[in-house]
KEKE-3310 file (N, C-alpha, C; in steps of 0.2 Angstrom, whole numbers, plus 5000, padded with zeros to 4 digits):
npx = (4958:4973:4991:5004:5019:5030:5046:5055:5071:5080:5069:5059:5048:5037:5039:5035:5022:5017:5016:5008:4996:4995:4990:4981:4967:4965:4963:4959:4971:4987:4983:4979:4967:4965:4956:4946:4940:4928:4924:4937:4951:4962:4971:4982:4996:5006:5015:5013:5027:5040:5034:5039:5044:5043:5050:5067:5073:5064:5069:5083:5083:5077:5084:5096:5093:5091:5103:5106:5099:5082:5074:5062:5047:5030:5014:5002:4986:4974:4962:4949:4935:4938:4948:4960:4973:4979:4976:4982:4996:4998:4999:5009:5019:5020:5023:5037:5042:5045:5053:5066:5065:5057:5044:5034:5023:5011:5013:5024:5042:5050:5056:5050:5054:5054:5053:5051:5036:5031:5032:5025:5027:5028:5028:5032:5019:5011:5006:5011:5004:4992:4979:4968:4968:4977:4971:4959:4967:4973:4959:4953:4940:4935:4925:4908:4900:4887:4871:4865:4853:4853:4861:4850:4840:4844:4845:4831)
npy = (4999:4999:4995:4995:4995:4987:4987:4979:4979:4969:4960:4949:4937:4931:4939:4953:4948:4946:4960:4966:4957:4965:4977:4978:4969:4952:4943:4929:4916:4924:4936:4954:4967:4984:4997:4989:4971:4970:4983:4989:5001:4997:4983:4971:4960:4947:4949:4937:4925:4933:4944:4955:4967:4978:4980:4976:4990:4996:4987:4990:5003:5002:4994:5002:5013:5007:5001:4988:4973:4968:4961:4957:4958:4967:4968:4981:4985:4997:5009:5003:5005:5019:5032:5033:5037:5045:5037:5026:5032:5037:5023:5017:5026:5025:5009:5011:5017:5009:4998:4997:5003:5005:5012:5011:5018:5016:5028:5035:5032:5035:5031:5031:5037:5035:5047:5057:5051:5056:5070:5072:5074:5079:5071:5075:5081:5076:5069:5055:5039:5044:5042:5048:5062:5063:5054:5065:5075:5072:5068:5057:5045:5035:5020:5018:5008:4995:4988:4973:4973:4985:4978:4970:4978:4985:4976:4974)
npz = (4963:4971:4976:4987:4992:5004:5010:5021:5032:5044:5052:5055:5047:5056:5067:5061:5057:5070:5074:5065:5070:5082:5077:5069:5060:5058:5045:5034:5036:5034:5032:5034:5040:5040:5047:5052:5048:5043:5038:5029:5028:5021:5016:5022:5017:5013:4998:4984:4977:4969:4966:4973:4968:4956:4943:4937:4938:4948:4960:4960:4964:4977:4984:4982:4992:5004:5006:5004:5000:5004:5018:5022:5012:5012:5007:5005:5001:4994:4991:4987:4994:4997:4997:5007:5008:5019:5032:5028:5026:5039:5046:5040:5044:5058:5057:5051:5059:5070:5062:5051:5035:5019:5006:4994:4982:4968:4960:4956:4953:4966:4980:4995:5011:5030:5036:5026:5025:5036:5036:5026:5013:4996:4979:4964:4965:4970:4986:4997:4990:4985:4977:4974:4972:4962:4950:4950:4945:4932:4928:4927:4932:4943:4938:4940:4951:4944:4945:4944:4940:4931:4918:4916:4912:4900:4891:4886)
capx = (4963:4981:4997:5009:5025:5035:5052:5059:5077:5081:5065:5057:5042:5035:5039:5031:5015:5014:5014:5000:4992:4993:4988:4975:4964:4967:4958:4960:4979:4991:4980:4974:4963:4965:4954:4941:4939:4922:4924:4944:4954:4966:4972:4991:4997:5013:5016:5014:5032:5042:5031:5040:5046:5039:5054:5075:5073:5062:5073:5088:5080:5076:5092:5101:5090:5092:5110:5107:5091:5076:5074:5054:5043:5024:5010:4997:4981:4970:4957:4943:4930:4938:4954:4963:4979:4980:4978:4987:5002:4999:5001:5016:5024:5021:5027:5043:5046:5048:5058:5069:5064:5054:5038:5035:5017:5013:5012:5030:5047:5052:5056:5048:5057:5048:5054:5045:5029:5030:5031:5020:5031:5024:5033:5028:5014:5006:5008:5010:4999:4985:4976:4962:4970:4981:4963:4956:4972:4970:4953:4951:4934:4934:4917:4903:4897:4882:4869:4863:4846:4855:4861:4844:4836:4848:4844:4824)
capy = (4996:4999:4992:4998:4988:4990:4984:4980:4975:4965:4959:4941:4936:4931:4947:4955:4945:4948:4967:4967:4956:4970:4985:4977:4965:4946:4939:4920:4916:4929:4942:4957:4972:4991:4996:4982:4967:4972:4989:4991:5007:4995:4976:4969:4953:4946:4947:4933:4926:4936:4951:4960:4973:4979:4975:4978:4997:4997:4982:4995:5009:5000:4991:5008:5017:5002:4999:4980:4969:4969:4955:4957:4964:4967:4971:4984:4987:5002:5012:5000:5010:5026:5033:5032:5037:5047:5032:5022:5034:5037:5016:5015:5028:5018:5004:5013:5021:5002:4992:5000:5001:5011:5011:5012:5016:5016:5034:5037:5027:5037:5027:5034:5034:5036:5054:5059:5051:5059:5076:5075:5076:5077:5069:5075:5085:5071:5063:5046:5034:5050:5042:5052:5068:5061:5055:5071:5080:5068:5069:5051:5045:5025:5017:5017:5000:4994:4981:4965:4974:4989:4977:4968:4984:4986:4969:4971)
capz = (4971:4972:4981:4990:4993:5010:5009:5027:5036:5050:5054:5053:5044:5062:5070:5058:5058:5077:5074:5062:5075:5087:5076:5063:5062:5057:5043:5033:5035:5034:5029:5038:5038:5045:5054:5053:5043:5038:5032:5030:5024:5017:5018:5021:5014:5011:4990:4979:4976:4962:4964:4977:4962:4947:4938:4941:4941:4953:4964:4960:4968:4983:4985:4983:4998:5011:5007:5002:4999:5009:5022:5021:5008:5013:5001:5006:4995:4996:4987:4986:4996:4999:4996:5013:5011:5026:5034:5025:5029:5047:5048:5040:5048:5064:5054:5047:5066:5073:5059:5047:5029:5012:5004:4987:4979:4960:4957:4956:4955:4971:4987:5000:5018:5036:5037:5020:5026:5043:5033:5020:5008:4989:4973:4956:4966:4975:4991:4995:4987:4984:4969:4972:4970:4953:4946:4949:4942:4925:4926:4927:4936:4944:4935:4946:4949:4941:4947:4940:4936:4925:4913:4913:4908:4892:4887:4885)
cpx = (4970:4983:5002:5014:5029:5042:5056:5067:5076:5075:5063:5050:5036:5034:5035:5023:5011:5013:5009:4994:4989:4989:4982:4971:4963:4962:4961:4968:4984:4989:4977:4971:4964:4960:4952:4941:4932:4921:4934:4946:4959:4968:4979:4990:5005:5013:5018:5024:5034:5038:5033:5043:5042:5044:5062:5076:5071:5067:5079:5087:5081:5082:5096:5098:5090:5097:5112:5098:5087:5076:5068:5052:5035:5020:5003:4991:4975:4966:4951:4937:4932:4946:4960:4970:4982:4982:4983:4995:5004:5001:5006:5024:5024:5026:5034:5046:5050:5052:5059:5065:5060:5048:5038:5026:5017:5011:5018:5035:5050:5051:5056:5053:5053:5049:5050:5039:5028:5028:5027:5022:5027:5029:5030:5020:5008:5010:5006:5004:4990:4984:4971:4963:4974:4973:4961:4959:4972:4964:4951:4945:4934:4925:4913:4901:4890:4879:4867:4859:4847:4857:4855:4841:4837:4845:4838:4825)
cpy = (4998:4996:4996:4993:4992:4986:4985:4976:4974:4965:4951:4941:4935:4937:4951:4954:4946:4955:4969:4965:4961:4977:4983:4971:4958:4944:4932:4922:4923:4934:4947:4964:4978:4994:4989:4979:4970:4978:4992:4997:5002:4987:4976:4962:4953:4944:4938:4932:4929:4942:4956:4967:4973:4977:4981:4985:4997:4993:4986:5000:5007:4999:4997:5012:5012:5000:4992:4979:4968:4963:4952:4961:4962:4971:4975:4986:4990:5006:5007:5003:5017:5025:5031:5032:5041:5042:5027:5025:5035:5027:5014:5021:5025:5013:5005:5015:5012:4997:4998:4998:5006:5006:5012:5011:5017:5023:5038:5031:5030:5032:5032:5031:5037:5044:5059:5058:5054:5065:5077:5076:5075:5074:5069:5079:5082:5068:5057:5044:5038:5049:5045:5060:5067:5058:5061:5077:5078:5066:5062:5048:5037:5025:5017:5010:5000:4989:4978:4968:4980:4984:4971:4972:4985:4981:4971:4977)
cpz = (4969:4976:4981:4992:4998:5010:5016:5029:5042:5054:5050:5052:5052:5067:5067:5056:5066:5077:5070:5066:5079:5085:5070:5065:5057:5052:5040:5032:5036:5029:5034:5037:5043:5043:5056:5047:5040:5034:5033:5025:5018:5020:5017:5020:5013:5003:4988:4979:4968:4962:4969:4974:4956:4944:4941:4942:4946:4961:4965:4965:4975:4987:4988:4990:5003:5012:5005:5001:5005:5014:5023:5015:5011:5008:5005:5000:4997:4991:4985:4987:4995:4998:5001:5013:5014:5030:5034:5027:5035:5049:5047:5042:5054:5062:5054:5053:5068:5070:5053:5040:5024:5010:4999:4985:4971:4957:4954:4956:4962:4977:4994:5009:5023:5037:5032:5023:5031:5040:5028:5014:5001:4983:4970:4959:4969:4981:4991:4995:4988:4976:4968:4967:4962:4948:4946:4944:4932:4923:4924:4931:4938:4940:4942:4943:4948:4943:4942:4934:4930:4918:4911:4911:4900:4889:4883:4880)
residu = (MET:HIS:SER:ILE:PHE:VAL:HIS:LEU:LEU:ASP:VAL:SER:ARG:ASP:GLU:ILE:SER:ASP:TYR:PHE:ASP:ALA:HIS:ALA:GLU:ARG:GLY:LEU:ARG:GLU:HIS:TRP:TYR:SER:PRO:HIS:ARG:THR:ASP:PRO:ASP:PHE:SER:ILE:ARG:PHE:PRO:HIS:ALA:GLY:SER:ASP:PHE:ARG:ASP:ALA:GLU:ASN:ARG:LYS:HIS:VAL:VAL:GLU:ALA:LEU:GLU:ARG:GLU:PRO:ASP:MET:THR:VAL:GLN:PHE:ASP:ALA:GLY:LEU:LYS:ARG:PRO:ALA:HIS:LYS:GLN:LEU:ARG:ALA:PHE:LEU:THR:ALA:LEU:LEU:THR:LYS:TYR:SER:GLY:VAL:ALA:LEU:ASP:ASP:LEU:SER:THR:HIS:VAL:TRP:THR:VAL:GLU:GLU:LEU:GLN:ASP:ASP:VAL:HIS:ILE:GLY:GLY:PHE:ALA:PHE:ALA:ASP:HIS:GLU:SER:TRP:ARG:LYS:LEU:HIS:LYS:ILE:HIS:PRO:SER:ALA:PRO:ARG:SER:ALA:GLU:HIS:GLY:LYS:GLN:GLN:GLU:ARG)
# end
């Protein structure tokens, strides 16, 4: 699983919560799932205090792109069951068309604009949040889940 952070301007927590209520399925408290809670492509939440940015350089790039500190940060978690980068990009394009802001994935330090998401720009050879292609290029494969029975068989 990987996290994407979206930094927004001129929007309140209540306004963005209403937007997510209208465009995703609400879970417990301030947590949403898209498209459905039972089989989500990604989840949405507000990040824990102090985890809005990876580091000081990350914050600097966001502030430069926005020309000030963001008013709100939202965290999207994706890739648990399927890549979902295309669905995530479509959701963020709609979000960033309505609200000013930028997005960051964890494949680069690039600060993504709505125009780049709309145009499916590739940075460093990869589309926004395209972990599947990144893993294939670097020959990194996620471990297959193992059943409890598998562990018992090895112990015998």
